[in-house]
C-alpha positions as CSV (number, residue, x, y, z in Angstrom):
1,M,78.7,67.2,101.3
2,E,79.4,70.6,102.8
3,P,80.6,73.4,100.5
4,L,84.4,73.7,100.5
5,L,84.3,77.4,101.3
6,K,82.1,79.7,103.4
7,W,80.7,82.3,101.1
8,P,78.6,85.5,101.4
9,G,75.1,84.7,100.2
10,G,75.8,81.0,100.1
11,K,72.7,78.8,100.0
12,R,73.9,76.0,102.3
13,L,71.0,76.7,104.6
14,L,68.4,77.0,101.8
15,L,69.2,73.7,100.0
16,D,65.9,72.1,100.9
17,E,64.0,74.9,99.4
18,L,66.2,74.8,96.3
19,K,66.0,71.1,95.8
20,E,62.2,71.2,96.0
21,R,62.0,73.2,92.9
22,L,64.3,71.0,90.7
23,P,63.3,68.5,88.1
24,S,63.5,64.8,88.8
25,T,66.2,64.2,86.3
26,W,68.6,66.3,84.1
27,N,71.5,65.8,81.7
28,H,74.2,68.5,82.4
29,Y,74.4,70.9,85.2
30,F,75.3,74.7,84.9
31,E,75.9,77.1,87.6
32,P,77.5,80.3,86.3
33,F,77.6,82.2,89.6
34,L,79.3,79.6,91.6
35,G,80.4,81.2,94.8
36,G,80.5,78.6,97.5
37,G,78.7,76.2,95.2
38,A,76.4,74.7,98.0
39,L,73.8,73.3,95.6
40,F,76.6,71.8,93.4
41,F,78.3,70.0,96.2
42,A,74.9,68.9,97.6
43,L,73.7,67.4,94.1
44,Q,77.1,66.1,93.2
45,P,76.0,66.0,89.5
46,T,77.6,63.6,87.0
47,T,78.5,66.4,84.6
48,A,78.7,70.1,85.4
49,T,79.9,73.5,83.9
50,L,80.8,75.9,86.8
51,S,81.8,79.5,86.4
52,D,82.3,82.7,88.5
53,L,83.9,85.9,87.5
54,N,86.1,85.9,90.5
55,P,89.2,84.4,88.9
56,N,90.8,83.8,92.4
57,L,87.9,81.7,93.3
58,I,88.0,79.6,90.2
59,E,91.7,79.3,90.6
60,T,91.3,77.8,94.1
61,Y,88.8,75.2,92.8
62,L,91.1,74.1,90.0
63,A,94.0,73.8,92.4
64,V,91.8,71.7,94.8
65,R,90.5,69.6,92.0
66,N,94.0,68.9,90.4
67,C,96.3,69.0,93.3
68,P,94.4,68.5,96.7
69,E,97.3,67.0,98.6
70,K,99.5,70.0,97.7
71,V,97.0,72.4,98.9
72,I,96.5,70.6,102.2
73,A,100.3,70.6,102.6
74,A,100.4,74.3,102.1
75,L,97.5,75.0,104.4
76,K,99.0,72.8,107.2
77,K,102.0,75.2,107.2
78,L,99.6,78.1,108.4
79,R,98.2,78.8,111.9
80,N,95.0,80.3,113.2
81,G,96.0,83.5,115.0
82,K,95.7,87.3,114.5
83,R,99.2,88.0,113.6
84,E,99.4,85.0,111.3
85,Y,96.2,86.1,109.7
86,Y,97.4,89.7,108.7
87,R,100.6,88.2,107.5
88,V,98.8,85.9,105.1
89,R,96.3,88.5,104.2
90,N,99.3,90.7,103.2
91,S,101.2,88.1,101.3
92,V,101.3,87.7,97.6
93,P,101.9,84.1,96.7
94,S,103.6,83.2,93.5
95,T,102.2,79.8,92.8
96,Q,98.8,78.5,92.2
97,I,98.8,76.1,95.2
98,D,100.0,78.9,97.7
99,R,97.4,81.3,96.4
100,A,94.7,78.6,96.8
101,A,95.8,77.9,100.3
102,R,95.8,81.7,101.1
103,F,92.2,81.9,99.6
104,I,90.9,79.1,101.8
105,Y,92.6,80.4,104.7
106,L,91.2,83.9,104.5
107,C,87.7,82.6,103.7
108,T,87.8,80.3,106.8
109,L,89.2,82.8,109.3
110,A,87.9,86.3,108.0
111,F,85.2,88.1,110.1
112,N,81.8,86.4,109.4
113,G,83.3,84.6,106.4
114,I,83.0,87.7,104.4
115,H,85.0,87.8,101.0
116,R,85.5,91.6,100.2
117,C,88.3,93.3,98.2
118,N,89.2,97.0,98.0
119,L,89.4,98.8,94.6
120,K,92.8,97.7,94.1
121,G,91.7,94.1,94.3
122,E,93.2,93.5,97.7
123,F,91.3,91.5,100.3
124,N,90.6,93.8,103.3
125,V,88.4,91.7,105.7
126,P,89.7,91.7,109.3
127,Y,90.5,88.8,111.4
128,G,87.4,86.9,112.6
129,F,88.8,85.8,116.2
130,K,87.3,82.3,115.7
131,K,90.4,80.5,117.3
132,H,88.5,77.1,117.4
133,L,88.4,76.9,113.6
134,A,90.8,74.4,112.0
135,V,92.8,76.0,109.1
136,C,92.8,72.8,107.2
137,D,90.0,70.4,106.7
138,E,91.7,67.6,104.9
139,D,88.5,65.4,104.4
140,R,86.5,68.5,103.0
141,I,89.3,69.3,100.6
142,R,89.7,65.7,99.4
143,N,86.0,65.2,98.9
144,A,85.7,68.6,97.1
145,S,88.4,67.5,94.8
146,T,86.7,64.2,94.0
147,I,83.4,66.0,93.3
148,L,85.0,68.6,91.1
149,Q,86.6,65.9,88.8
150,K,83.2,65.8,87.1
151,A,83.2,69.7,86.5
152,T,84.4,71.9,83.8
153,L,85.6,75.2,85.6
154,C,85.9,78.6,84.0
155,S,85.8,82.4,84.7
156,T,83.4,83.6,82.1
157,D,80.3,85.8,81.7
158,F,77.0,83.9,82.6
159,E,75.6,84.5,79.2
160,E,78.4,82.9,77.3
161,V,78.4,80.0,79.7
162,I,74.8,79.3,79.2
163,S,74.9,79.5,75.5
164,K,76.3,75.9,75.6
165,A,73.1,74.6,77.6
166,R,70.8,72.2,75.7
167,A,67.2,70.9,76.3
168,K,67.0,68.8,79.6
169,D,70.0,70.5,81.1
170,L,69.7,72.3,84.5
171,I,70.8,75.8,85.3
172,Y,70.9,77.4,88.5
173,F,71.4,81.2,88.6
174,D,72.5,82.8,92.0
175,P,73.6,86.3,90.9
176,P,75.0,88.9,93.3
177,Y,72.2,90.8,94.8
178,T,71.3,92.9,97.9
179,V,68.1,92.0,99.9
180,A,68.3,95.1,102.1
181,H,67.3,98.0,99.9
182,N,64.5,100.6,99.8
183,N,64.0,101.3,96.1
184,N,66.0,99.7,93.2
185,G,69.1,98.7,95.4
186,F,70.9,97.2,92.5
187,I,71.7,100.5,90.7
188,K,73.3,102.0,93.9
189,Y,74.5,98.9,95.8
190,N,75.6,96.5,93.0
191,A,76.6,98.5,90.0
192,P,80.3,97.7,90.1
193,I,79.7,93.9,90.3
194,F,76.2,93.2,88.9
195,S,74.1,96.2,87.7
196,W,70.4,96.5,87.0
197,A,71.1,96.1,83.5
198,D,72.8,92.8,84.1
199,Q,69.8,91.7,86.0
200,I,67.6,92.6,83.0
201,R,70.0,90.6,80.8
202,L,70.0,87.6,83.1
203,A,66.2,87.5,83.2
204,K,66.3,87.4,79.3
205,V,68.9,84.5,79.3
206,A,66.9,82.6,81.8
207,K,63.8,82.9,79.5
208,R,65.7,81.8,76.4
209,A,67.1,78.8,78.3
210,R,63.6,77.9,79.5
211,D,62.3,78.2,76.0
212,K,64.7,75.8,74.5
213,G,64.0,73.1,77.1
214,C,66.4,73.7,80.0
215,S,65.1,73.5,83.6
216,V,65.9,77.1,85.3
217,L,66.1,78.0,88.8
218,V,67.1,81.6,89.9
219,S,67.7,82.9,93.3
220,N,67.2,86.7,93.7
221,A,66.0,89.4,95.7
222,D,62.4,89.9,97.0
223,H,61.6,93.1,95.3
224,D,59.0,94.2,93.0
225,T,61.3,95.3,90.3
226,V,62.9,91.9,90.3
227,R,59.5,90.1,90.3
228,E,58.5,92.0,87.3
229,L,61.3,90.5,85.5
230,Y,60.1,86.8,86.1
231,L,56.4,87.2,85.8
232,D,56.1,84.0,83.6
233,F,58.1,81.8,86.1
234,S,56.8,80.1,89.2
235,V,57.7,82.1,92.2
236,A,58.2,81.3,96.0
237,T,59.2,83.7,98.8
238,I,61.7,82.2,101.3
239,T,62.9,83.6,104.7
240,R,66.4,83.2,106.0
241,H,68.5,85.0,108.7
242,S,71.1,87.5,107.6
243,I,74.6,86.5,109.1
244,I,76.6,89.1,107.4
245,A,75.7,92.2,109.5
246,C,78.5,93.2,112.0
247,Q,76.2,93.6,114.9
248,R,73.9,90.6,116.0
249,K,71.0,93.0,116.4
250,F,71.0,93.6,112.8
251,R,71.0,90.0,111.7
252,R,67.2,89.8,111.3
253,P,65.0,87.6,109.0
254,I,65.2,88.7,105.4
255,T,63.3,87.4,102.4
256,E,64.5,86.3,99.0
257,C,62.8,85.0,96.0
258,L,63.1,81.7,94.0
259,F,61.9,81.8,90.3
260,W,61.8,78.5,88.5
261,H,60.5,76.4,85.6
262,A,61.3,72.7,85.7
263,H,61.0,70.4,82.6
264,D,60.2,67.0,83.8
């Protein structure tokens, strides 16, 4: 099924490339940088552990999993319009259900589907003027709730989450990264959320998981410094179009890397 949320860096359009590198079978599925969870929702694994360090994202998934009809009811009270959008953006809901509805609403109607917060943690993306979009997709929420019943959800560092993985499990790492940098863009661009030190740590964790019998798939930037971290993994370069840039002329094809080792 389609992911519940549109998410920056989401892999919905790259699912065929991802699936091609997966083993034929696995036991438990792990995705420690969940985001929009495109691969999880496409695979619909029988058991899964899903994590993300964005607590608002995980809270939203929990609300959808546990109380889909309440989330739907809250969303149906909202309307697609500029004034309503900024009213919702400026609001501070006091309940989990209303916070989840707000999160879904903003991800749906924000400019280019971008999720971005300022240094105070306040969502600050402008209205996207997509007046044709429905605020509430009831079927998608109900379907997501059904699939999420099979998953454990947490907001935990990736290394701690993966420590529970065992042989024959499948792990998909999709960390935050920039694909438009000149030198080592991680230090300058991503330091507050995922530093170059984190990239090095991730590569070590991926190798340990592989060595104990897990199948591992990693999405990452197409850059020499990244490739050097995964020299003993299979690698493929894939091309997609950037859809985040403000102006269409800057939405050019970009390349990313997939690193993997599948235990069949």
